[in-house]
C-alpha positions in Angstrom: 128.7 118.0 60.2 131.9 116.8 58.6 132.4 118.3 55.1 133.0 114.9 53.6 129.5 113.7 54.8 127.6 116.7 53.5 125.3 116.3 50.5 126.8 118.3 47.6 124.9 121.0 45.7 126.3 122.5 42.5 124.6 125.6 41.3 125.5 127.9 38.4 124.5 131.1 36.7 124.8 131.7 33.0 128.1 133.4 32.4 127.7 137.1 31.5 128.7 138.3 28.1 131.5 140.9 28.3 130.0 143.3 25.8 129.0 146.0 28.3 128.6 146.7 32.0 125.7 144.5 33.3 122.4 146.3 34.0 120.1 145.5 37.0 118.2 142.9 34.9 121.5 140.9 34.5 122.2 141.4 38.2 118.9 139.8 39.1 120.3 136.3 38.1 123.4 136.5 40.3 121.3 137.6 43.4 118.7 134.9 42.7 121.4 132.3 42.5 123.2 133.6 45.5 120.0 133.4 47.6 119.5 129.8 46.7 123.2 129.0 47.3 123.1 130.7 50.8 119.9 128.9 51.7 121.3 125.5 50.7 124.5 126.2 52.8 122.2 127.1 55.7 120.5 123.8 55.3 123.8 122.0 55.6 124.7 121.3 52.0 128.2 121.4 50.6 127.5 124.1 48.0 129.6 125.0 45.0 128.4 128.2 43.3 129.8 129.1 39.9 129.5 132.3 37.9 131.7 134.1 35.4 132.1 135.7 32.0 131.8 134.7 28.3 134.5 136.6 26.5 134.9 135.6 22.9 133.0 136.4 19.7 132.7 138.8 16.8 130.7 141.4 18.7 133.5 141.8 21.3 136.1 141.9 18.5 134.1 144.8 17.0 133.7 146.7 20.3 137.4 146.5 21.0 138.2 147.8 17.5 135.8 150.7 18.0 137.6 151.6 21.3 141.1 151.1 19.7 142.1 148.4 22.2 142.9 144.7 21.9 140.0 142.3 22.5 141.8 141.0 25.6 142.1 144.5 27.0 138.5 145.1 26.4 137.2 142.0 28.1 139.6 142.4 31.0 137.9 145.8 31.7 134.3 144.6 31.3 134.9 141.3 33.2 136.3 143.4 36.0 133.1 145.5 36.0 130.9 142.4 36.0 132.8 140.8 38.9 132.7 144.1 40.8 128.9 144.2 40.5 128.8 140.6 41.9 130.9 141.6 44.8 128.9 144.8 45.4 125.7 142.8 45.6 127.3 140.6 48.3 127.2 137.3 46.4 129.0 134.3 47.6 130.2 132.6 44.4 132.9 130.0 45.0 134.5 130.4 41.6 134.4 133.1 38.9 135.4 131.6 35.5 136.5 133.6 32.5 136.4 131.9 29.1 139.8 133.5 28.4 141.3 131.5 31.3 144.0 129.3 30.0 142.8 126.1 31.5 139.3 126.7 30.0 140.6 127.3 26.5 142.8 124.1 26.6 139.9 122.0 27.8 137.5 123.4 25.2 140.1 122.5 22.5 140.2 119.0 23.8 136.4 118.7 23.9 136.2 120.0 20.3 138.9 117.5 19.1 137.2 114.6 20.9 133.8 115.3 19.3 135.5 115.7 15.9 137.5 112.5 16.2 134.4 110.4 17.1 132.4 111.9 14.2 130.0 114.1 16.2 131.6 117.2 14.6 132.1 117.5 10.8 133.3 120.1 8.4 130.9 121.8 6.0 129.8 125.2 4.9 127.0 127.5 6.0 124.8 129.8 4.0 122.2 131.7 5.9 121.0 134.9 7.6 123.3 136.1 10.3 122.5 138.3 13.3 125.7 139.9 14.6 124.4 140.9 18.1 123.1 137.4 18.8 125.9 135.7 16.9 123.4 133.3 15.4 122.5 132.0 11.9 118.8 131.8 10.9 116.8 130.4 8.0 114.3 132.6 6.2 111.4 130.7 7.9 112.8 131.3 11.4 112.8 135.1 11.0 110.1 137.2 12.5 109.0 140.1 10.2 112.3 139.5 8.3 114.4 140.1 11.5 116.2 138.1 14.1 113.6 136.1 16.2 115.6 136.6 19.4 116.5 140.3 19.4 114.4 141.8 16.5 117.4 143.3 14.7 118.4 143.2 11.1 120.1 140.1 9.7 122.5 139.9 6.8 123.3 137.1 4.4 126.5 135.2 5.2 128.3 132.3 3.9 131.4 130.6 5.3 133.1 127.3 5.9 132.3 125.9 9.3 132.3 122.8 11.5 128.9 121.4 12.6 127.7 119.5 15.7 125.4 116.6 14.8 122.3 117.7 16.8 120.1 115.5 14.6 122.0 112.4 15.7 120.9 112.9 19.3 117.4 114.3 18.7 115.5 111.2 19.8 117.8 110.5 22.7 117.3 114.0 24.0 113.5 113.9 23.5 113.3 110.6 25.5 115.5 112.0 28.2 113.3 115.1 28.7 110.1 113.0 28.8 111.6 110.5 31.2 113.0 113.3 33.5 110.0 115.7 33.8 111.9 118.1 36.2 114.9 118.5 33.9 113.4 121.7 32.3 111.7 124.0 34.7 109.1 125.4 34.9 106.8 123.2 32.8 106.0 126.0 30.3 109.6 126.1 29.2 109.7 122.3 28.7 106.6 122.4 26.5 108.2 125.2 24.5 111.4 123.3 23.9 109.7 120.1 22.9 107.0 121.5 20.7 108.7 124.4 19.1 112.3 123.2 18.6 112.9 119.5 19.2 109.9 117.6 17.7 109.8 119.7 14.5 113.4 118.4 13.9 116.8 119.6 14.9 119.3 121.1 12.4 123.0 120.5 12.9 124.6 123.3 14.8 127.4 125.6 13.5 130.2 125.4 16.1 133.1 127.2 14.4 133.7 130.5 12.6 136.3 131.8 10.1 135.0 135.4 9.7 136.7 136.7 12.9 139.7 135.7 15.0 138.7 136.5 18.6 138.0 133.0 19.8 139.6 129.7 20.8 141.5 128.3 17.8 140.6 124.8 16.5 143.9 123.0 17.1 143.8 121.0 13.8 142.5 123.8 11.6 143.8 127.2 12.4 141.5 129.1 10.0 138.6 128.3 12.5 137.8 129.5 16.0 135.5 127.5 18.2 132.1 129.1 18.3 130.2 130.3 21.4 128.1 127.2 22.0 131.0 124.8 22.8 133.2 127.5 24.3 130.7 129.1 26.7 128.5 126.2 27.6 131.5 124.0 28.5 132.4 126.4 31.4 130.1 124.4 33.7 132.5 121.4 33.6 135.8 123.1 32.8 135.5 125.2 36.0 135.5 121.9 37.9 138.6 120.6 36.1 136.9 118.5 33.5 139.5 117.0 31.1 138.8 114.6 28.2 141.6 112.3 29.5 141.3 112.6 33.2 138.6 114.2 35.3 139.7 116.1 38.5 138.5 115.1 42.0 136.4 118.3 42.0 134.6 117.3 38.8 133.9 113.8 40.1 132.6 115.3 43.3 130.2 118.0 42.0 129.1 117.0 38.5 126.3 116.8 37.4 125.1 120.2 38.3 122.0 120.3 40.6 120.7 123.3 38.7 121.7 125.8 36.0 120.0 129.2 36.8 119.5 131.0 33.4 117.3 133.5 31.7 114.3 132.3 29.9 115.8 133.6 26.6 118.6 131.1 26.6 116.7 128.0 27.7 117.1 126.5 24.2 120.9 126.6 24.3 121.0 124.9 27.8 118.3 122.3 27.1 119.2 121.3 23.5 122.8 122.2 22.6 124.3 121.6 26.0 122.7 118.2 26.8 123.6 116.9 23.3 127.2 118.0 23.8 127.2 116.1 27.1 125.6 113.0 25.5 128.2 113.0 22.8 131.0 113.3 25.5 129.4 110.4 27.5 128.9 112.7 30.5 125.8 113.0 32.8 123.3 115.7 32.2 122.6 118.5 34.7 119.7 117.6 37.0 117.7 120.7 36.3 117.7 123.8 34.1 115.6 126.7 35.6 114.7 129.4 33.1 113.8 132.4 35.2 111.7 135.3 34.0 113.0 138.8 33.2 113.1 142.0 35.2 111.4 144.7 33.1 111.7 148.5 33.4 108.0 149.4 33.6 106.6 147.2 30.9 109.8 147.0 28.7 112.6 144.5 28.6 115.8 146.2 29.7 118.0 146.9 26.8 121.0 149.2 26.3 119.8 149.9 22.7 116.5 151.2 24.2 118.3 153.4 26.6 116.2 152.3 29.6 119.1 150.7 31.5 119.4 150.9 35.3 122.5 149.7 37.0 122.9 147.9 40.3 125.5 150.2 41.7 123.2 153.3 41.1 120.3 151.6 42.9 122.6 150.5 45.8 123.8 154.1 46.3 120.2 155.2 46.8 118.7 152.3 48.7 121.5 150.2 50.1 122.6 146.7 48.9 120.2 144.7 51.0 117.2 146.8 49.9 118.2 146.2 46.2 118.5 142.4 46.9 115.1 142.4 48.7 113.4 144.2 45.8 114.9 141.9 43.1 114.0 138.7 45.1 110.5 139.8 46.2 109.3 141.6 43.1 109.8 139.0 40.4 107.2 136.1 40.4 108.2 132.5 39.9 107.1 132.2 36.3 106.2 135.7 35.2 108.3 138.8 34.4 108.8 141.3 37.2 108.8 145.1 36.9 111.1 147.8 38.3 110.2 151.4 38.6 111.6 153.8 41.1 108.1 154.4 42.5 107.6 150.7 43.3 111.1 150.3 44.8 110.4 153.2 47.2 107.0 151.9 48.0 108.3 148.4 48.8 111.2 149.9 50.8 108.9 152.0 53.0 106.1 149.4 53.5 108.0 146.1 53.9 111.5 147.2 55.1 110.9 150.4 57.1 107.4 150.0 58.3 107.1 146.2 58.8 110.5 144.7 59.5 112.4 147.8 60.6 109.7 149.1 62.9 109.1 145.7 64.5 112.8 145.3 65.4 113.2 148.9 66.6 110.2 149.2 68.8 110.7 145.7 70.3 114.3 146.3 71.2 113.4 149.7 72.5 110.7 148.3 74.8 113.1 145.7 76.1 115.6 148.4 77.0 112.9 150.6 78.5 111.1 148.1 80.6 113.9 145.7 81.6 117.1 147.5 81.0 117.6 145.3 78.0 117.7 142.0 79.9 115.7 139.2 78.3 113.1 137.7 80.7 111.8 134.1 80.8 109.0 133.3 78.5 107.0 131.1 80.8 104.0 133.4 81.7 102.0 132.3 78.6 98.5 133.0 77.5 96.4 131.5 74.7 97.1 134.5 72.4 100.8 133.5 72.3 100.1 130.2 70.5 99.3 131.7 67.1 102.5 133.7 67.0 104.6 130.7 67.9 102.7 128.6 65.3 103.2 131.2 62.6 107.0 131.3 63.3 107.4 127.6 63.3 105.3 127.0 60.2 107.1 129.8 58.3 110.2 127.6 58.3 108.5 124.8 56.3 106.8 127.2 54.0 110.0 129.0 53.2 111.8 125.7 52.5 109.0 124.5 50.3 109.0 127.7 48.3 112.8 127.6 47.9 112.7 123.9 46.7 110.4 125.1 43.9 112.5 128.2 43.2 109.6 130.4 44.2 112.0 132.9 45.9 109.5 135.7 46.0 107.0 133.5 47.9 109.8 132.5 50.3 110.6 136.1 51.1 107.0 136.9 51.5 106.7 134.2 54.2 109.4 136.0 56.2 107.7 139.4 55.8 104.4 137.8 56.8 106.0 136.6 60.1 107.0 140.2 60.7 103.5 141.4 60.0 102.1 138.8 62.4 104.6 139.9 65.1 103.5 143.5 64.7 99.9 142.4 65.1 100.9 140.5 68.2 102.2 143.8 69.6 98.8 145.4 69.0 97.0 142.4 70.6 99.1 142.3 73.7 99.7 146.1 74.2 103.1 145.9 76.1 102.8 149.6 77.0 99.6 148.8 78.9 101.1 145.8 80.7 104.1 148.0 81.7 101.7 150.2 83.7 100.7 147.3 86.0 103.5 146.0 88.2 101.6 142.7 88.7 101.8 142.1 85.0 105.6 142.6 84.8 106.3 138.9 84.3 103.6 138.7 81.5 105.3 141.7 79.9 108.6 139.9 80.0 107.0 136.9 78.2 105.4 139.1 75.5 108.7 140.7 74.8 110.5 137.4 74.9 108.0 136.0 72.3 108.6 139.1 70.1 112.4 138.8 70.3 112.3 135.1 69.5 110.0 135.8 66.6 112.5 138.4 65.4 115.2 135.8 65.7 113.2 133.5 63.4 112.9 136.4 61.0 116.7 137.2 61.1 117.8 133.6 60.6 115.5 133.2 57.6 116.5 136.6 56.1 120.1 135.5 55.9 119.9 134.1 52.3 118.1 137.2 51.0 119.4 140.2 53.1 122.5 138.9 54.8 123.7 142.2 56.3 120.3 143.1 57.6 120.0 139.7 59.2 123.4 140.1 60.9 122.4 143.5 62.2 119.1 142.2 63.6 120.9 139.4 65.4 123.4 142.0 66.8 120.7 144.2 68.1 119.0 141.4 70.0 122.4 140.0 70.9 121.7 136.5 69.8 124.4 134.1 68.8 122.1 131.3 67.8 121.6 131.8 64.0 121.7 128.3 62.7 119.0 126.8 60.6 118.7 123.9 63.1 117.8 126.3 65.8 114.5 127.0 64.1 113.1 123.5 64.9 111.8 124.9 68.2 110.5 128.2 69.5 112.6 129.3 72.4 116.3 129.3 71.6 116.9 132.9 72.7 118.5 132.7 76.2 117.0 134.3 79.3 119.4 136.8 80.7 120.7 138.0 77.3 121.1 141.8 77.2 120.0 143.3 74.0 122.0 146.1 72.4 120.7 149.7 71.8 118.1 149.9 69.1 119.2 151.4 65.8 116.9 151.9 62.8 117.4 149.3 60.1 115.7 151.3 57.4 114.8 155.0 57.5 111.7 155.9 55.6 112.2 157.6 52.2 110.5 160.8 51.3 109.1 159.5 48.0 108.3 162.9 46.5 111.8 164.3 47.3 113.7 161.3 45.9 111.6 161.0 42.7 112.3 164.7 42.1 116.0 164.1 42.6 115.9 161.2 40.2 113.9 163.2 37.6 116.5 166.0 37.8 119.3 163.6 37.4 117.7 161.9 34.3 116.9 165.3 32.8 120.5 166.4 33.3 121.8 163.2 31.6 119.4 163.7 28.7 120.6 167.3 28.3 124.2 166.1 28.5 123.6 163.6 25.7 121.8 166.1 23.5 124.7 168.6 23.8 127.3 166.1 22.8 129.0 167.5 19.7 132.1 166.7 17.7 135.1 168.8 18.9 135.5 172.0 16.9 137.7 171.7 13.9 137.0 168.0 13.2 136.3 167.5 9.6 133.9 164.8 8.2 133.7 163.6 4.6 130.6 163.2 2.4 130.2 159.6 3.4 129.9 160.5 7.1 127.2 163.1 6.3 125.4 160.7 4.1 124.8 158.4 7.0 122.6 161.0 8.7 119.0 160.8 7.4 117.2 164.2 7.8 113.5 164.3 7.0 110.7 166.8 7.2 108.0 165.8 9.8 104.8 167.5 11.0 104.1 167.8 14.7 100.7 166.1 15.0 100.6 166.2 18.8 102.7 167.4 21.7 102.5 167.0 25.5 104.8 167.4 28.6 106.4 164.2 29.9 105.6 163.3 33.5 108.3 164.2 36.0 110.6 165.6 33.3 110.2 169.3 33.3 112.7 169.8 30.4 111.2 167.3 28.0 108.3 167.4 25.6 106.8 164.4 23.8 106.3 165.1 20.1 104.2 162.8 17.9 105.4 163.3 14.3 104.2 162.4 10.8 107.3 161.8 8.8 105.5 160.7 5.6 106.3 157.0 6.2 102.7 156.1 7.1 103.6 155.5 10.7 103.8 158.1 13.4 107.0 158.4 15.3 107.6 159.7 18.9 110.4 162.0 19.8 111.3 163.3 23.3 113.0 166.7 23.1 114.5 168.9 25.8 112.8 172.1 24.6 110.1 172.5 27.3 111.8 175.6 28.7 111.4 177.5 25.4 108.2 176.0 23.8 104.7 175.1 24.9 102.9 172.2 23.2 100.5 174.5 21.4 103.5 176.4 19.9 104.6 173.2 18.1 101.4 171.4 17.0 101.0 171.8 13.2 104.5 173.0 12.7 107.0 171.3 10.3 110.3 170.3 11.8 113.5 168.5 10.7 114.0 165.1 12.3 117.1 162.9 12.4 115.2 159.8 11.2 117.9 157.1 11.6 119.0 157.8 15.1 119.0 154.7 17.4 115.9 154.8 19.7 116.4 155.6 23.4 114.0 155.6 26.3 113.9 158.9 28.1 111.8 159.0 31.3 109.7 156.1 30.1 109.2 157.4 26.5 110.9 155.7 23.6 112.4 158.6 21.6 112.7 157.6 17.9 114.8 160.4 16.6 115.8 163.9 17.4 114.6 167.3 16.0 116.9 170.0 14.9 117.3 173.2 17.0 119.8 176.0 17.2 121.6 177.4 20.2 121.0 181.1 19.5 122.5 182.4 22.7 123.6 181.0 26.1 120.0 180.5 27.2 118.0 180.6 24.0 117.1 177.7 21.8 115.1 177.9 18.6 113.6 174.9 16.8 114.3 174.8 13.0 110.9 175.0 11.4 110.4 174.2 7.7 106.7 174.9 7.1 105.6 174.5 3.5 107.6 171.4 2.8 105.9 168.1 2.3 106.1 165.5 5.1 108.8 163.0 4.5 110.9 165.2 2.3 114.6 164.3 2.6 116.9 167.2 3.6 120.1 167.0 1.5 
């Protein structure tokens, strides 16, 4: 099809914040979006796929200062890591935008000026409670237990001069738009949340500039102010296409409005309230759909650097391969519920779905074709009634996959492909090719059975292309099939008679779960030990203010137990006099048994940032002394009251 006649499809991810290297939960979004983009291209759409990085703000300014580098040097490094992860995961983005790109900054300044000139932005002052990590102001009533409702961290009082966007002016217009366009916010639960919790109770005007830091895009007519994240980051979806307040580029006119923004459920509010109102004020069309996807959890916890339970995509890829990581991410997370990642489930899905079901099907089918026919594909014309169901399953899988993809039910789409592989394996059991091979009179029937299997495998390979592109390519190579177009799935039988298959090569070797889990356990324990042994270099002096930051308290060990698959760690339950018990994971299992510690009084670092170690959230650290090269003794303070502060 001529490119100019193709229907366009513009799809975006949220741009990643350049605070730290992205964890596997962040990477889920880029893989999800890539699968949709690949599928749409396969269907014949003219796809434009945008991703990128959000690089301004106070948090980044602070991180750069801590590292002793300029903010630009800091974001250059992290943006490089983020793009590297996108490339590692074999994603096919068409453009990677950075909000420090010169063209973006100029366009954002023009947008801000236009909104100001027409009265949609005005100057005022803000007094409120500010969360630095989220870079958000909150009112007292919006806090949850006195903390930020988004991240649960402490907030502080802040007051500064600021420019504001008149959200209230567009409230009714936005509400009407959402009600008249029921698919705009997806899924339905997110739409109800936005309408009932945020829009209908009344929108407050939005702070869109800051004076308390400098790392941002300057307001052209007031250099004390930098443009705040909402206008800066959200505008990327149009600035990447060449949007200009005076003249729109051909690319912008071609692709905007976006067909879908793929974003995490935690930022739906920004994309369905702030962003649409900005577009309304600019007089531009709104995106057709905003899909707020669920999260990927580690066990039952949201992945968070502050919790210490972060897993990175490159680490998983080294163990399992890129396509296996893509498969797990796309198959494990339901359409509207959070998914979970544990090493146990990754290994289980790898062995069952990839090695046993898909890998085994391809390997034994190609091997039988080589064994019984020297690899030459026979005709498929000696049919029996039993063949019909396999063909029907293959053909119907195409519609089922497409229907699931249209609804962004990616896990369901992937499951349909795996189900076809399961049905094909069942067909092998039903037809018993090895038995047919023993009877020369059934040689033609054997050829048809293997033809049906190879053609079913072709259906699997073509439909795996959006999810596991390298695996799909390798399957097609092994069956030596050039016909990999989506159009070829309209009929069963595109594999050509006389084709010579290539030698079978295992796609996925089974993993020894016990062995790998032990390796992972040892690696985690080694990292824990490394962190625990981190000390200030000898000779470094601290002042009294530095020491005063460390809160040391007496705590009684109320319970103690080993931590599963962590031979060096013990889980201690402590009473530190606060009225609440705290849990500490300590690498002392080599020197102490649980019964040696229960009832003892220890010294705990009470204000240490929590970290998750082998699934246990450790809320502090107990003091111990290195008495010799291989002897550690815990500091006991029996006789002191629980909660007593060590000075």
